[in-house]
N, C-alpha and C positions, 0 to 999 in steps of 0.2 A: 295578534301578537306583534306583527310588524308595525302597526300603528303605535303601539306602546313604545317600541324601541325608537321610532323616528320622531314621535311627537309627545306621547303621554309621559315619558320619563322626564322630559324637560318641564312639563307642566306639574310635576309632582304627583301624578296619578298613581293609583294602586295597581301593581302588577298582578297580584293575586291576593287572596285572603291572608296568606302567610307572609307576604312581603309588601311593604309600602315604603318607598324610598324616603319620603319625608319623615315618617315615623322612625325608620331605621336611623336616620341622621339624628333625630331628637333623642332616641334612646342611647345613642353612642356619640356623645359630644366630641370625642376626639376626631371624628370624621369631619365635622364642620370646621375644626381648626386646620385639618389637613387639606380639605378639598373645597371649602367654602360652600357655595350653592351649586356646584357642578354635579348635578344628579347623575350624569353618566359615569363620572369617576367614582361616585359613592356606590352606585350599583356594581361597578367593576370590582370595587373593594369587597362587596358582599360575595360576589362569585368567586373571587380569588382567595379571600381570607375569611371573611365574616361567617360564611356558612360552616366552616370548620372550627370556628372559634365559639360556636354556640351563642352568638350575639342575638339579642332581642331584635325582632324584625318588624313587628306590627303590634297594634293595640290589642289584637285578638289572638296572637300566636306567640308563644314562648317555647322555643325548641327544647331547651333543657327540661322544662316541665313536661312537654309532650313525650319526650324520650323516656323520662323517668316514671311516668304515670302508667304506661301500657306495656306489660310484660310480653304480650303477643307481638307487639311491634319491635321490641328489643330482640326477640328471638328471630324475627324476620329480617330486620335491617341492621342489627349490630350497631356499628358506629358510622353507618352510611347516612350522614345528615341530609343529603339531597333526597334520599328515599323517604325520610320522615316528612320533609316539606311536600313532596309529591303526594304522599299518602294523605296528608291533611287536606290538601286542595282537592283531591279527586274522590276521597272516601271519608276521611275523618269528619268533615263538616256534616255530611249526609248521615253519618252514624252517630251524630251528636257527641263526638269525643271532645273532651275539654282540653284546651291547650294553654290554660292559664292556671 
């Protein structure tokens, strides 16, 4: 993880299956206008705001779809968006859950 923060983010590498900084920027054009190609600031936006705004974060993950598709996750996580991201990365993929 440290490598991603120090090098990978600058290179536009994927942080996790549910978050890709380049795809996040592509799905959310307002970020490119605000931050250009500064992937650190774009990731900071995701952490501070984007995660709670249900923004699309990768080609294979759409938080709004994932939240609305699984009642068991809604019961477990409510509106805790970080928990949905974590679940998808640690369990959802292995369980073949669909996030699109």
